[in-house]
C-alpha positions in Angstrom: 63.8 1.6 -76.3 63.1 -2.0 -77.4 61.7 -4.6 -75.0 64.5 -7.0 -74.2 62.8 -10.4 -73.7 64.2 -13.5 -71.9 64.1 -15.4 -75.2 66.3 -12.7 -76.9 68.8 -13.0 -74.1 68.8 -16.8 -74.3 69.3 -16.7 -78.1 72.2 -14.3 -77.8 73.8 -16.5 -75.1 73.5 -19.5 -77.3 75.0 -17.7 -80.3 77.9 -16.2 -78.4 78.5 -18.3 -75.3 78.7 -15.2 -73.2 77.1 -14.5 -69.8 73.5 -13.5 -69.3 74.1 -10.0 -67.9 76.6 -9.3 -70.8 74.1 -10.4 -73.3 71.3 -8.4 -71.7 73.4 -5.3 -71.6 74.5 -5.7 -75.2 70.9 -6.1 -76.4 69.9 -3.0 -74.5 72.8 -1.0 -75.9 71.9 -2.2 -79.4 68.2 -1.4 -78.9 67.2 -5.0 -79.4 69.2 -5.5 -82.6 70.5 -9.0 -82.3 73.2 -8.8 -85.1 74.5 -5.4 -83.8 74.7 -6.8 -80.3 76.7 -9.7 -81.6 79.0 -7.3 -83.5 79.5 -5.2 -80.4 80.3 -8.2 -78.2 82.8 -9.4 -80.8 84.5 -6.1 -80.6 84.9 -6.5 -76.8 86.9 -9.0 -74.9 84.5 -11.9 -75.6 85.6 -12.1 -79.2 87.4 -15.4 -79.0 84.8 -17.0 -76.7 82.0 -15.9 -79.1 83.7 -17.4 -82.1 84.3 -20.7 -80.3 80.8 -21.1 -78.9 79.5 -22.6 -82.2 81.9 -25.5 -82.0 80.7 -28.8 -80.6 82.0 -29.6 -77.1 81.4 -33.3 -76.6 84.5 -34.3 -74.6 85.1 -33.4 -71.0 84.8 -34.7 -67.5 82.2 -35.8 -64.9 82.9 -35.0 -61.3 81.1 -35.6 -58.0 81.3 -34.1 -54.5 79.7 -35.4 -51.2 79.4 -33.7 -47.8 81.1 -35.1 -44.7 77.9 -36.5 -43.4 77.2 -38.5 -46.6 73.7 -37.1 -46.9 74.2 -34.6 -49.8 76.0 -34.7 -53.1 76.3 -33.1 -56.5 77.4 -34.4 -59.9 78.2 -32.3 -62.9 79.5 -32.5 -66.5 81.9 -30.0 -68.0 82.6 -30.2 -71.7 85.5 -29.4 -74.0 86.0 -29.9 -77.7 88.9 -32.4 -77.4 89.9 -35.1 -74.9 93.4 -33.5 -74.9 91.9 -30.3 -73.3 89.8 -32.5 -70.9 93.0 -33.7 -69.4 94.6 -30.2 -69.1 95.3 -28.9 -65.6 93.6 -25.6 -66.3 90.5 -27.2 -67.5 90.4 -29.6 -64.5 90.9 -26.6 -62.2 87.9 -24.9 -63.8 85.8 -28.0 -63.5 86.6 -28.2 -59.8 85.7 -24.5 -59.4 82.3 -25.2 -61.1 81.8 -28.3 -58.9 82.6 -26.3 -55.7 80.1 -23.5 -56.7 77.3 -26.0 -57.3 78.1 -27.8 -54.1 78.3 -24.7 -51.9 75.2 -23.0 -53.4 73.2 -26.3 -53.4 72.2 -25.4 -56.9 71.4 -27.6 -59.9 70.7 -24.8 -62.3 73.6 -24.2 -64.7 72.7 -20.6 -65.5 72.6 -19.8 -61.8 76.1 -21.3 -61.2 77.5 -19.4 -64.2 76.1 -16.2 -63.0 77.7 -16.8 -59.6 81.2 -16.0 -61.0 81.9 -19.2 -62.9 81.1 -17.6 -66.3 83.9 -15.2 -66.0 86.3 -18.0 -65.3 84.9 -20.0 -68.3 85.4 -17.1 -70.7 88.9 -16.6 -69.5 89.7 -20.3 -70.0 88.1 -20.3 -73.5 90.4 -17.5 -74.5 93.5 -19.1 -72.9 92.9 -22.6 -74.2 91.2 -21.8 -77.5 88.4 -24.3 -77.3 84.7 -24.0 -76.4 84.1 -24.9 -72.7 80.7 -25.6 -71.3 79.2 -26.5 -67.9 76.6 -28.7 -69.4 74.5 -30.1 -66.5 74.4 -30.4 -62.7 72.5 -33.0 -60.6 72.1 -33.2 -56.8 70.8 -35.6 -54.2 69.9 -34.4 -50.7 68.6 -36.8 -48.1 66.2 -35.9 -45.3 65.9 -37.9 -42.1 68.1 -40.7 -40.7 69.3 -44.0 -42.1 70.3 -42.8 -45.6 73.6 -42.5 -47.3 74.8 -40.7 -50.5 77.8 -42.2 -52.3 79.4 -41.8 -55.7 81.6 -43.7 -58.3 83.6 -42.1 -61.0 85.1 -44.1 -63.9 88.0 -42.4 -65.7 86.4 -39.0 -65.2 84.0 -40.0 -68.1 81.1 -41.7 -66.3 79.9 -40.6 -62.9 77.2 -42.0 -60.6 75.6 -40.4 -57.6 73.4 -42.8 -55.5 71.3 -42.6 -52.4 70.6 -45.7 -50.3 68.3 -46.3 -47.3 70.4 -48.6 -45.0 73.6 -50.3 -46.0 77.0 -48.7 -45.9 79.5 -46.8 -48.1 81.0 -50.0 -49.5 77.6 -51.3 -50.6 76.5 -47.9 -52.0 79.8 -47.7 -54.0 79.3 -51.2 -55.4 75.8 -50.4 -56.6 77.1 -47.1 -58.0 79.8 -49.0 -59.9 77.2 -51.4 -61.3 75.1 -48.4 -62.5 78.1 -46.9 -64.2 78.8 -50.2 -66.0 75.3 -51.3 -66.9 73.4 -48.0 -67.2 69.9 -49.0 -65.9 67.0 -46.7 -66.9 65.1 -46.8 -63.6 65.3 -48.2 -60.1 62.1 -50.2 -60.1 59.9 -51.8 -62.7 57.0 -49.4 -62.0 59.3 -46.5 -62.7 59.6 -47.3 -66.4 57.8 -44.5 -68.3 54.5 -45.4 -69.9 55.5 -43.9 -73.2 58.6 -46.1 -73.3 56.5 -49.2 -72.6 54.0 -48.2 -75.3 56.8 -47.8 -77.9 58.4 -51.1 -77.0 55.0 -52.8 -77.1 54.3 -51.4 -80.5 57.6 -52.8 -81.8 57.1 -56.2 -80.2 53.6 -56.3 -81.6 54.8 -55.7 -85.1 57.5 -58.4 -84.8 55.1 -60.9 -83.3 52.5 -60.5 -85.9 55.0 -61.4 -88.6 55.0 -64.9 -87.1 51.4 -65.6 -88.3 50.5 -67.1 -84.9 47.1 -66.8 -83.3 46.2 -63.6 -81.6 46.3 -65.1 -78.0 49.8 -66.5 -78.7 50.9 -63.1 -80.1 49.7 -61.3 -77.0 51.7 -63.7 -74.7 54.7 -63.1 -76.9 54.4 -59.4 -76.5 53.9 -59.6 -72.7 56.9 -61.9 -72.4 59.2 -59.6 -74.3 58.0 -56.6 -72.3 58.8 -58.4 -69.1 62.3 -59.2 -70.4 62.8 -55.5 -71.5 61.7 -54.2 -68.1 64.0 -56.6 -66.3 66.9 -55.5 -68.4 66.4 -51.7 -67.8 65.4 -52.0 -64.1 68.3 -51.7 -61.6 66.8 -53.9 -58.9 66.2 -56.8 -61.4 69.7 -56.7 -63.0 72.4 -59.3 -62.2 75.1 -57.6 -60.1 78.1 -56.9 -62.4 80.6 -58.3 -59.8 78.4 -61.4 -59.2 76.0 -62.3 -62.0 74.4 -65.0 -59.9 73.0 -62.3 -57.6 70.5 -59.6 -58.5 70.9 -56.1 -57.2 67.7 -56.6 -55.2 69.2 -59.7 -53.5 72.4 -57.9 -52.9 70.6 -55.0 -51.1 68.5 -57.4 -49.1 71.6 -58.9 -47.6 72.2 -55.6 -45.8 68.5 -54.7 -45.4 69.0 -51.8 -47.8 67.2 -50.2 -50.6 67.9 -47.7 -53.4 66.3 -44.3 -53.0 67.5 -42.7 -56.2 70.5 -42.4 -58.5 71.9 -40.1 -61.2 74.2 -41.2 -63.9 76.2 -38.8 -66.2 78.3 -39.9 -69.1 80.4 -37.4 -70.9 78.9 -36.3 -74.2 75.8 -38.6 -74.1 73.0 -37.1 -76.2 75.3 -34.6 -78.0 75.3 -35.0 -81.7 79.0 -34.9 -82.6 79.9 -34.5 -86.2 82.3 -37.3 -87.3 85.0 -35.9 -89.5 86.1 -37.9 -92.5 89.6 -36.5 -93.1 90.3 -38.7 -96.2 87.1 -37.5 -97.8 87.9 -33.9 -96.9 91.4 -34.1 -98.5 89.9 -35.8 -101.6 87.3 -33.1 -102.0 90.0 -30.4 -101.7 92.2 -32.1 -104.3 89.2 -32.5 -106.6 88.4 -28.8 -106.2 
């Protein structure tokens, strides 16, 4: 019997969209033959789900859930192929089911949530709706100790923010979360900006500055000035508060003797390469053929 590796199971899951255990069993039954396993799965009830799994799912919703104590919360993104399905009651019910599973199990691993029973519901929904449906990612924040608060903000089910504050109250946490949704900071503090990001920006600013023909010491000052401006733009605490641009987030927090511990921001479809369809070109090509 062939040795069924984790990478083989992963490949079959990616190619079919079916559950881990289903893929593992299919590979075992097919003695490790990937194409035969796919054929066998397509003969079974997963046929429609398998066909749809290759289609890009870049629409969907972002949801959050927080416990009654306000010390633990989860955020997740569930994707569909079209915005029409993302507003369907059946899709939203499935998204709520996935959210509840992630919340109850205190689990941020998508595979673990799917294997807890969500995968069967996903496959059933794919066959009912006729679109590829994916639980794309899950994030969680859990506080330890006293004095902290977890809050969230959702904008049109498309952008979600989960935030943890030390001090402050729900209203302040929600205001800062709303700001994060609108402005999309990279990090909380200046020292959190990754070194590779700074190196890349420095390289770009260096090339731009040297085109000026100015002396090296002036060029270095130009580079450092632009880096400071970049860091301020991507750092939450240094950004002007979206509801009051005369006040920075840092100043806003100091008014309540509060600070940001961490945040998570999910936006539907971010990072997914979605093919843009040119229907006019497609029709022209068909006519020309």
